[in-house]
C-alpha positions as CSV (number, residue, x, y, z in Angstrom):
1,M,-3.3,-0.2,-2.1
2,G,-2.5,3.5,-1.9
3,N,0.8,4.6,-0.4
4,G,-0.8,6.1,2.7
5,I,-2.6,2.9,3.5
6,A,0.5,0.9,2.9
7,H,2.5,3.2,5.2
8,V,0.0,2.9,8.1
9,F,-0.3,-0.9,7.8
10,A,3.5,-1.4,7.5
11,V,4.1,0.7,10.6
12,A,1.4,-1.3,12.4
13,G,3.4,-4.5,11.7
14,Y,1.6,-5.9,8.7
15,D,3.4,-7.2,5.5
16,V,2.2,-5.0,2.6
17,L,2.1,-5.7,-1.1
18,L,2.0,-2.5,-3.2
19,S,0.8,-3.3,-6.7
20,D,0.6,-1.1,-9.8
21,I,0.9,-1.4,-13.6
22,S,4.0,0.9,-13.6
23,E,7.3,0.3,-11.9
24,E,7.9,4.0,-11.9
25,A,4.7,4.6,-9.9
26,L,5.8,1.9,-7.4
27,Q,9.2,3.6,-7.0
28,K,7.5,7.0,-6.4
29,A,5.1,5.4,-3.8
30,V,7.9,3.8,-1.9
31,A,10.0,7.0,-2.0
32,K,7.0,8.9,-0.6
33,I,6.5,6.4,2.2
34,E,10.2,6.6,3.1
35,K,10.0,10.4,3.1
36,N,7.0,10.4,5.4
37,L,8.6,7.8,7.7
38,H,11.7,10.0,7.9
39,R,9.6,13.0,8.8
40,Q,7.9,11.0,11.6
41,V,11.3,9.9,12.9
42,S,12.6,13.5,12.8
43,K,9.6,14.7,14.8
44,G,10.0,11.9,17.4
45,Y,6.8,10.0,16.5
46,L,8.6,6.9,15.4
47,S,12.0,5.3,16.2
48,E,14.5,4.7,13.4
49,E,14.1,0.9,14.0
50,V,10.3,1.0,13.6
51,A,10.7,3.1,10.3
52,K,13.2,0.7,8.9
53,A,11.1,-2.3,9.8
54,A,8.1,-0.7,8.2
55,V,10.0,-0.2,4.9
56,D,11.2,-3.8,5.1
57,R,7.6,-5.0,5.3
58,I,6.7,-3.4,2.0
59,T,7.1,-5.4,-1.2
60,T,6.1,-4.2,-4.7
61,S,4.7,-5.9,-7.7
62,T,3.6,-4.8,-11.2
63,W,0.6,-6.3,-13.0
64,H,-1.3,-5.7,-16.2
65,S,-4.4,-3.6,-16.5
66,R,-6.2,-6.7,-17.9
67,H,-5.7,-8.6,-14.7
68,I,-7.1,-5.7,-12.7
69,S,-10.2,-5.5,-14.8
70,I,-10.8,-9.2,-14.5
71,R,-10.6,-9.1,-10.7
72,F,-13.0,-6.1,-10.6
73,S,-15.4,-7.9,-12.9
74,L,-15.5,-10.8,-10.4
75,I,-16.6,-8.5,-7.7
76,V,-19.4,-6.7,-9.6
77,P,-22.2,-9.4,-9.0
78,Y,-21.6,-9.0,-5.2
79,L,-21.6,-5.2,-5.1
80,F,-25.4,-5.1,-4.9
81,W,-25.4,-7.3,-1.8
82,I,-22.6,-5.2,-0.2
83,V,-24.6,-2.1,-0.7
84,R,-27.9,-3.7,0.5
85,I,-26.2,-5.0,3.7
86,R,-24.9,-1.6,4.7
């Protein structure tokens, strides 16, 4: 999940799991979300409580690229049907 999507869902009240193969990338994503939330608070779009609650809803997890490719390969047979339905 990209950090922008995670940001929007967390503000909307959903628990969010950010996953990446790099802990450094996860730290950067969370820092960017916190920066954007702070900007929204400073402009009056969000309250401090909503921003803090949004950050608290975000959890992070690292995983291996092999795991990602396996999950993607499980989807491939269904891609044709997804495209056909649209």
